[in-house]
Structure formats: structure tokens, C-alpha cells
N, C-alpha and C positions, 0 to 999 in steps of 0.2 A: 918645648916652646909652646906658649899659649897661642890659640888662634887669633887672627886679626879681628878687631872689632868691625862692626858694620860701617862705622864712620871712616875708618882707615881704608876699608875696601872701596867705599864710595869715592874717597879722595884719589885713590890709585886709578880708578876707572876714569875719573874726570881728567887727571893728568895725561893718561894714555890717549883719550879722545882729543885733548888739546894738542898733543904732539902730532897726531894724524892730521888735524886741521891745518896746523902750521906747515907741516911738510907738503901738504897739497898746494897751498898758496905758493910756496917757494918753487916747487917743481913745475907747476903749470906756468908760472911767471917766467921761468928759465927756458922751458922746453916746448910749451904748448900742451893742449889737452890730449891730443891723439898720441903724442910721444911719451906721455906719462902713464905708467901702468900702476895698478893697485899694489903690485909688488914693489915698485919703485918707492911708492909713498910709505909703505910699511918699513922698508929698509931705511929710508931717510929718517923716519920717526923712531927707529930702534924698537919696533913693535913686531909681534908675531903677525904673519900675513892674515891669519884667520880673524884677527881682531878687527880688520877693516870691514869685513862682511858682517861681523857681529854688531858693529855700531851703525853701519850705513848700508842701505839696500843696493847701492850702485855708485859708480864713479860720478855721475852727474849730480846725484844728491849730496855726495861728499863735497864736491866742488862748491855747490851752492851754500852749504853750511860753512865751508871754509871762507868763502868770500863775504858772507854775512858777518862772520866773526871779525874779519879784517875791517869791514865797514863800521861795525859797532865799536871796535877798539879805537879806530881812527877818529870817529865822531866823538867818542867819550874824551879822548885826549884833547881834541880841539875845544870842546866845551869847558874843559877843566884847566886849560893852560893859563899861565900867568899873563896879565893880571886877572884874578877871578872876577866874574861879573854875574849879576842877576838880571842885567838888562836884556829884555826879550829880543830887541832888534839886533843887538850884538851877537847874541847866541844863535839867532837864525842865520846871520851872516857867516858865522863860524861853521855852522852846519852845512850851508851851501858850499863853502870853500872846501870843507873836508871831503865831501862826496865828489865834487868836480875834480878835486886834486887827485883822487884815486884814478880817475880816467886818464889824467895827464901822466901820472907817474907809473901806472901799471896797465898800459893799454892792452897788452896781450891777455892778461888775466881778466880784466873787466870786459873785454870784447867776448871772450869765451863765456863768461858768466851771463852776459846779456843774451847771447845765442842760446844758451841752455834754458833760460826762462821762456823763450819763445817756442820751445819744443813742446811736445805733447805732455810731458810731465808737469810743465808749468812751474808755479811758484812753490817752493818747499817751505812748509810751515814748521821749521825747526826751532830749537831753543835760541840759536844765534839770531835768526830772523826776528823772533819775538823780542829779544833784547834790543835789537836795532830799532824795531817799531816803537818800543816803549820810550827810547830816547828821543826819537823824532816827534812822537806825540807830545812829550813833555816840552819840547822846543816850541811846537806850535801853540801849546797852551800858554807858555811864558811870553810868547810874542803877542798874545792878547786875543787869541781865538775864543769865540763864544760857542763854537760848534766844532769841537776837535774831531768828531767822527766824520765830518765832511771835509774839514780843512787838512787833516793829516793825509788822507788818500790823494788829495789834490797836490800837496807838496811832494809826496812820494812819486806821483806820476810826472810832475814837472822835472824832478831831479833825474828820474830814469830817462826821460826824453832828452835832457841836456847831456847826460852821459852818452846816450846813443849817438847824439849829434856830434860829440867830440870824437867818437870812435868810428864813425861811418866811413868805410873804406872808399877811397876815391873822391869823396866830397865832404871831408870833415869841416865842421864849423869851428872857428877859433874860440879857444877857451875864454879869453877876455870878453868877447862879444856875448857869449852865452851867459857869463857871469853878470854882465851889465843888464841883460834882459831880465834875468831872475831878480836882480836887485831892484830894478825899476818896478817889476811886478809887485814886490813886497814893500816898496817905499824905503829901501835901505840906501844909505850913503855909501859911495864907493870906498871910503876909507875904513869902513867897518870890516871886521873879519881879518883875513890875510890876503890883501890884494896881490895879484901876480907881480913878482919882482921883489916882494918883501919877504923877510925871514919868517918861516913858519915854526911851530913848535918842534924842537930838536935842533934848530940852528941853521938848517939848510934853507936855500932860497928857492921858492917856487918859480919855475921858468915862465917867461912871458912869450907865448907864441905870437908871431907877427901877423898882422892883418895883411891882405893883399896890398902891395905897393908900399909897405911900411917896414921899417927896420925893427928887429926885436926890441931894441933899446927903447923905442918910442911907443911900443904897443900899449903898455899899461897906462901911460899918461893920456894917450888918445882916447882910450875907452872910458877913462874917468870923466871925460868931458861930455859923454853922451847923456 
């Protein structure tokens, strides 16, 4: 049997790493960070346990890369879903909805991710984070920014702040209210993107959290009038 080429080996390593990242997202979403071990992740991924340490220096770094991968894939799907568009305002609206939607749909996972960023290790500059950053920078550029190096970090900070506000234990902000504030900040119409209560890519409907004193059914329409 002839030895595998360098290209084949590289593809096998890429697939192995992808399986570990996917397994991490699934298990932390199901069980939480502390209840998920590196052994659990390797078992779910069908990988040798030593491969986890080979690719990642620790569980926190693995989780950040896994969540950045999820964010990148979710953002890319939102930007590319039908109907295709090159309109910068629509693309920015889709980006905001994609990131906020992750906080609504994966609260345990995203809360754990935010907590990890605030620890001493800080922000992991991994390939997945760089891919996410490239998509967000391109979104800012298409929106019409003349200074992407300034406007991209601001958008990233605003999105992180909104995600944190959705997930804040004991005093969460309603998703529609935060969406309305971000849309107002960037001059976006409520109907752009995927408003709460409308079907998103994949066919499911994004939930509409109710505001205080408001029924869930009326939440989206009330916020659209702000």
C-alpha cells in the first residue's frame, strides 16, 4: 500500500478537528461545560483522546474555537440564504439576526462562551475566529463603511454586548428590544433580515420573547413600531 499524500493527510486532520469542534458544541449545549470532559468530546467525535490535546491546549480554548466555528457557519448560512442579496443593509440585518439568534437558541452554550472570554485566557485567535472576523468585516464593508478597521470592532462589541444582555442571569433583556436598538443604531428597517416570529433559513420559526406586560404573540409587532 502506497503512503498517503500530504494532501490526504491534511484533509484527514481537518475532518478530525471538525468532528471535535462539533462534538464540543453538542455536548456543552446538552450538559454544560463542567459536566463535559475532554474524554466525552473525543468519544462523541469518534477520535482518539490524545488528538484533543494535539489540536487544542485546553478545554476552554477548544470551546472557544467550537463556538466561533458555529458562529461562522451560522453567519455564513444567514448571508447566503435565499433570496441572495448584495444589499449591504440587508446583509448587516441578517448578520445581527444570526448572532442574536444563537443567544436565543443556544443560551447555555453562548453563556459559557461569554464567561470563558472574560477569564484570564481572553479571546482565542484561532482559525475559526479569524473566519468569523473576515465575514463580519466584509459585512461592514458592504454596509458602506469607509473605515472598516474602526467600524468592525465596534460592531463586534455591540453584538457581544447584546448577546450578554440576552443571557444575563436574573435580568435578561428581551431579544426584540435589543434587535430594535441595534437596527436603530445602524438605520435598518425592522422588516430586514429575519424578524422574530418569521421563518429563518432551515424552515423553523425564531421565537418571539414577550416584553413585560405583553403576550408573546404581540411582541414582534410591538417592537417593530419603535
